Each structure stands twice: as structure tokens, then as C-alpha cells.
Backbone as CSV, one residue per row, in Angstrom:
resi,resn,N_x,N_y,N_z,CA_x,CA_y,CA_z,C_x,C_y,C_z
1,MET,0.847,-1.184,0.000,0.000,0.000,0.000,0.887,1.241,0.000
2,ALA,0.571,2.186,-0.870,1.376,3.401,-0.988,1.160,4.292,0.230
3,GLN,2.248,4.894,0.681,2.192,5.787,1.829,1.774,7.177,1.361
4,LYS,0.866,7.811,2.110,0.383,9.140,1.744,1.454,10.178,2.071
5,ASP,1.685,11.090,1.137,2.683,12.146,1.324,2.067,13.273,2.142
6,GLU,2.579,13.486,3.331,2.055,14.521,4.226,2.881,15.811,4.171
7,THR,3.824,15.906,3.230,4.668,17.091,3.121,3.813,18.309,2.808
8,THR,4.080,19.403,3.515,3.374,20.650,3.240,4.398,21.717,2.876
9,TYR,3.943,22.705,2.143,4.810,23.792,1.711,4.134,25.108,2.057
10,ASP,4.930,26.078,2.425,4.419,27.406,2.755,4.524,28.278,1.496
11,PHE,3.550,28.103,0.605,3.574,28.831,-0.656,3.318,30.317,-0.412
12,PRO,4.071,31.186,-1.094,3.822,32.624,-0.972,2.453,32.988,-1.549
13,LYS,1.885,34.046,-1.018,0.545,34.485,-1.416,0.448,34.749,-2.913
14,ASP,1.463,35.427,-3.496,1.393,35.750,-4.929,1.428,34.498,-5.799
15,LEU,2.125,33.472,-5.345,2.174,32.210,-6.092,0.813,31.512,-6.024
16,LEU,0.207,31.501,-4.850,-1.129,30.914,-4.690,-2.161,31.662,-5.532
17,GLU,-2.075,32.990,-5.528,-3.015,33.791,-6.323,-2.832,33.532,-7.815
18,ALA,-1.586,33.429,-8.260,-1.321,33.156,-9.677,-1.874,31.789,-10.066
19,GLN,-1.697,30.790,-9.213,-2.221,29.453,-9.502,-3.745,29.478,-9.544
20,GLY,-4.355,30.196,-8.624,-5.813,30.311,-8.624,-6.331,30.988,-9.874
21,GLU,-5.680,32.075,-10.269,-6.108,32.776,-11.485,-5.893,31.896,-12.715
22,LEU,-4.796,31.146,-12.745,-4.531,30.244,-13.870,-5.657,29.222,-14.005
23,GLU,-6.107,28.676,-12.892,-7.209,27.716,-12.935,-8.486,28.369,-13.455
24,GLU,-8.755,29.599,-13.045,-9.937,30.323,-13.530,-9.844,30.583,-15.027
25,VAL,-8.681,31.041,-15.480,-8.469,31.337,-16.897,-8.657,30.065,-17.723
26,ARG,-8.069,28.969,-17.278,-8.191,27.713,-18.023,-9.631,27.208,-18.031
27,GLY,-10.354,27.417,-16.943,-11.758,27.028,-16.900,-12.591,27.819,-17.897
28,GLU,-12.370,29.141,-17.942,-13.105,29.980,-18.886,-12.749,29.625,-20.323
29,LEU,-11.461,29.375,-20.574,-11.027,28.981,-21.919,-11.707,27.690,-22.355
30,LYS,-11.759,26.727,-21.467,-12.374,25.437,-21.787,-13.833,25.620,-22.200
31,ILE,-14.563,26.432,-21.456,-15.963,26.689,-21.765,-16.103,27.387,-23.119
32,LEU,-15.308,28.431,-23.339,-15.374,29.169,-24.609,-15.016,28.291,-25.802
33,LEU,-13.959,27.500,-25.677,-13.507,26.682,-26.799,-14.495,25.571,-27.134
34,LYS,-15.163,25.032,-26.123,-16.134,23.962,-26.375,-17.317,24.436,-27.224
35,ARG,-17.675,25.696,-27.100,-18.851,26.173,-27.830,-18.509,26.752,-29.215
36,GLN,-17.244,26.741,-29.583,-16.836,27.287,-30.875,-17.013,26.259,-31.986
37,PRO,-17.317,26.732,-33.209,-17.341,25.817,-34.359,-15.933,25.260,-34.612
38,TRP,-15.852,24.240,-35.419,-14.584,23.553,-35.648,-13.531,24.414,-36.335
39,SER,-13.926,25.437,-37.079,-12.972,26.285,-37.783,-13.097,27.736,-37.331
40,VAL,-11.958,28.366,-37.116,-11.957,29.780,-36.739,-12.536,30.619,-37.873
41,GLU,-12.132,30.315,-39.078,-12.611,31.018,-40.271,-13.822,30.283,-40.849
42,PRO,-14.746,30.980,-41.486,-15.868,30.296,-42.123,-15.355,29.343,-43.212
43,LEU,-15.797,28.096,-43.138,-15.400,27.084,-44.126,-16.590,26.203,-44.453
44,ALA,-16.597,25.708,-45.690,-17.660,24.816,-46.131,-17.478,23.424,-45.530
45,ALA,-18.572,22.684,-45.492,-18.536,21.302,-44.999,-17.652,20.460,-45.914
46,TRP,-17.139,19.351,-45.383,-16.350,18.435,-46.205,-16.498,17.009,-45.679
47,THR,-16.255,16.066,-46.567,-16.267,14.645,-46.220,-15.058,14.010,-46.879
48,ALA,-14.391,13.153,-46.148,-13.222,12.467,-46.700,-13.668,11.510,-47.809
49,HIS,-12.775,11.258,-48.755,-13.041,10.338,-49.866,-13.425,8.974,-49.301
50,GLU,-14.319,8.260,-49.987,-14.816,6.971,-49.481,-13.711,5.939,-49.247
51,ASN,-12.587,6.049,-49.948,-11.491,5.096,-49.768,-10.434,5.601,-48.787
52,HIS,-10.721,6.685,-48.137,-9.790,7.245,-47.152,-9.626,6.249,-46.006
53,TRP,-8.477,6.205,-45.407,-8.200,5.209,-44.360,-9.106,5.337,-43.146
54,ARG,-9.658,6.530,-42.926,-10.559,6.725,-41.786,-11.657,7.675,-42.226
55,PRO,-12.902,7.250,-42.128,-13.987,8.147,-42.522,-14.023,9.385,-41.623
56,SER,-14.189,10.525,-42.229,-14.315,11.756,-41.444,-15.055,12.797,-42.259
57,SER,-15.692,13.703,-41.519,-16.404,14.798,-42.174,-16.584,15.922,-41.174
58,ARG,-16.893,17.089,-41.699,-17.175,18.268,-40.872,-18.341,19.014,-41.478
59,PRO,-19.204,19.581,-40.629,-20.309,20.396,-41.155,-19.789,21.782,-41.547
60,ASP,-20.642,22.579,-42.149,-20.288,23.976,-42.421,-19.861,24.649,-41.119
61,SER,-18.866,25.500,-41.207,-18.450,26.272,-40.039,-18.665,27.750,-40.336
62,PRO,-19.450,28.412,-39.506,-19.656,29.845,-39.711,-18.453,30.660,-39.251
63,GLY,-17.480,29.998,-38.634,-16.328,30.701,-38.073,-16.626,31.177,-36.660
64,TRP,-15.603,31.634,-36.001,-15.761,32.096,-34.623,-16.262,33.527,-34.594
65,ASP,-17.057,33.839,-33.622,-17.511,35.203,-33.385,-16.285,36.060,-33.051
66,PRO,-16.156,37.243,-33.647,-14.981,38.087,-33.378,-14.781,38.403,-31.890
67,ALA,-15.864,38.602,-31.159,-15.730,38.890,-29.721,-15.165,37.680,-28.988
68,ASP,-15.630,36.476,-29.340,-15.096,35.248,-28.732,-13.633,35.064,-29.115
69,GLN,-13.319,35.335,-30.373,-11.941,35.215,-30.848,-11.013,36.115,-30.037
70,GLN,-11.446,37.333,-29.808,-10.632,38.280,-29.047,-10.491,37.810,-27.593
71,ARG,-11.592,37.362,-26.995,-11.562,36.906,-25.603,-10.659,35.684,-25.462
72,ILE,-10.722,34.757,-26.404,-9.876,33.565,-26.362,-8.410,33.962,-26.483
73,GLY,-8.105,34.900,-27.370,-6.728,35.379,-27.507,-6.220,36.019,-26.225
74,THR,-7.063,36.828,-25.595,-6.701,37.479,-24.337,-6.458,36.442,-23.240
75,LEU,-7.347,35.460,-23.166,-7.203,34.413,-22.145,-5.961,33.561,-22.380
76,ARG,-5.671,33.241,-23.626,-4.471,32.442,-23.932,-3.206,33.211,-23.561
77,THR,-3.193,34.500,-23.841,-2.043,35.335,-23.476,-1.869,35.363,-21.967
78,ARG,-2.964,35.545,-21.244,-2.899,35.580,-19.780,-2.478,34.226,-19.221
79,GLU,-2.949,33.137,-19.839,-2.566,31.794,-19.409,-1.050,31.614,-19.503
80,LEU,-0.463,32.078,-20.606,0.990,31.969,-20.773,1.741,32.834,-19.756
81,GLU,1.240,34.043,-19.510,1.873,34.928,-18.520,1.858,34.286,-17.136
82,LEU,0.716,33.740,-16.747,0.603,33.125,-15.424,1.465,31.872,-15.310
83,ALA,1.480,31.061,-16.354,2.301,29.854,-16.332,3.783,30.222,-16.180
84,ALA,4.224,31.242,-16.895,5.621,31.688,-16.792,5.911,32.235,-15.396
85,LEU,4.968,32.988,-14.835,5.142,33.531,-13.488,5.268,32.397,-12.471
86,ILE,4.422,31.382,-12.591,4.439,30.260,-11.651,5.727,29.458,-11.785
87,VAL,6.070,29.083,-12.989,7.261,28.255,-13.207,8.543,28.997,-12.823
88,GLY,8.590,30.293,-13.076,9.803,31.069,-12.800,9.817,31.751,-11.445
89,HIS,8.870,31.447,-10.590,8.778,32.115,-9.283,10.006,31.783,-8.427
90,PRO,10.556,32.777,-7.718,11.734,32.556,-6.881,11.524,31.513,-5.769
91,PHE,10.284,31.254,-5.396,9.997,30.262,-4.351,10.618,28.907,-4.668
92,TRP,10.632,28.531,-5.944,11.123,27.197,-6.314,12.604,27.026,-5.997
93,GLU,13.347,28.121,-5.919,14.772,28.033,-5.580,14.979,27.621,-4.125
94,GLU,13.950,27.844,-3.283,14.024,27.467,-1.870,13.774,25.976,-1.662
95,ILE,13.242,25.314,-2.664,12.892,23.898,-2.575,14.008,23.084,-3.224
96,ALA,14.415,22.008,-2.537,15.446,21.128,-3.086,14.979,20.587,-4.441
97,ALA,15.904,20.461,-5.366,15.578,20.050,-6.738,14.750,18.764,-6.769
98,GLU,15.088,17.799,-5.923,14.370,16.524,-5.938,12.953,16.629,-5.351
99,GLU,12.640,17.743,-4.706,11.321,17.953,-4.110,10.417,18.862,-4.948
100,ARG,10.982,19.508,-5.971,10.211,20.505,-6.731,8.997,19.927,-7.436
101,ALA,9.133,18.758,-8.017,7.986,18.162,-8.719,6.845,17.918,-7.733
102,ASN,7.170,17.408,-6.555,6.152,17.168,-5.543,5.520,18.485,-5.090
103,ALA,6.345,19.502,-4.884,5.832,20.806,-4.447,4.927,21.417,-5.515
104,ARG,5.316,21.308,-6.776,4.491,21.865,-7.856,3.162,21.118,-7.963
105,THR,3.202,19.813,-7.736,1.966,19.033,-7.736,1.061,19.477,-6.591
106,LYS,1.653,19.691,-5.424,0.862,20.157,-4.263,0.246,21.520,-4.549
107,LEU,1.000,22.411,-5.184,0.458,23.736,-5.529,-0.709,23.594,-6.501
108,LYS,-0.517,22.775,-7.505,-1.541,22.610,-8.534,-2.833,22.039,-7.952
109,HIS,-2.727,21.140,-7.007,-3.905,20.470,-6.459,-4.383,21.074,-5.147
110,ARG,-3.752,22.149,-4.736,-4.159,22.811,-3.497,-5.481,23.521,-3.728
111,ARG,-6.365,23.407,-2.802,-7.650,24.084,-2.898,-7.731,25.133,-1.816
112,GLN,-8.105,26.331,-2.219,-8.285,27.408,-1.251,-9.499,27.088,-0.390
113,PRO,-9.445,27.377,0.912,-10.625,27.147,1.740,-11.767,28.056,1.286
114,THR,-12.977,27.522,1.315,-14.136,28.321,0.915,-14.464,29.309,2.024
115,GLU,-15.265,30.315,1.688,-15.642,31.317,2.685,-16.395,30.672,3.847
116,LYS,-17.209,29.646,3.567,-17.930,28.948,4.622,-16.969,28.295,5.601
117,ALA,-15.926,27.666,5.053,-14.967,26.951,5.898,-14.161,27.917,6.759
118,THR,-13.918,29.128,6.281,-13.108,30.078,7.028,-13.943,30.954,7.958
119,ALA,-15.268,30.945,7.791,-16.146,31.797,8.620,-16.423,31.172,9.974
């Protein structure tokens, strides 16, 4: 039976906030991308040739709404900024190299206490 890792880390507030915002940004991106048509640009429907190794087809795509396109671009840019901030944060230098993967996993899976739990 695997032993549970009880190691805790005292993550700095800015690192916790960046991780929280990254999760929010990725959640919003996931929702936006799921509702988009298959093509960013308007394209006609297509079907693969009957002798193609794998049958495939796509319906007409009206393209992405310009407002959604802009929002997705903004969110992707912010996602990259936050990821770079998290990965390059000075806190990681305080953690032994062999412990960093575990610490990053703990940060990623850390859940902030809800307002109910803290009240």
C-alpha cells in the first residue's frame, strides 16, 4: 500500500493567487472553446473520400464570433503569462531540486478554503 505524502509547503501568497487565477483562466477557456465551431474562419462542410483510411467529415463552419476570438486570444495570453510567473517564481529556488515536482503538484492540487470553511 502506498504511503500518503504529508509534506506541506508554505507557498507565498502571490504564487497561490497566480495558480488560482490560472485555474480560472483555463476554466473559462475550456468553456469558450467547447462552444466554438470547428474552424476559426468560415469554411464549407467536407467529407473524406470513401477510400480514405478513416472516414471523417465536418459540417459547415460559420467561423468564430470576433468577440469570442478576441476573448480567447486574451485568455491564452494571460494563461501563458501566469504559467511563466508560476514556473519562474523565486519560491522554487528554496525547494530542493528533488522535491520541486512534488511541491508543484501540491500547488496545482491545493484548494483554497471556501468562505464557509473560514467563517
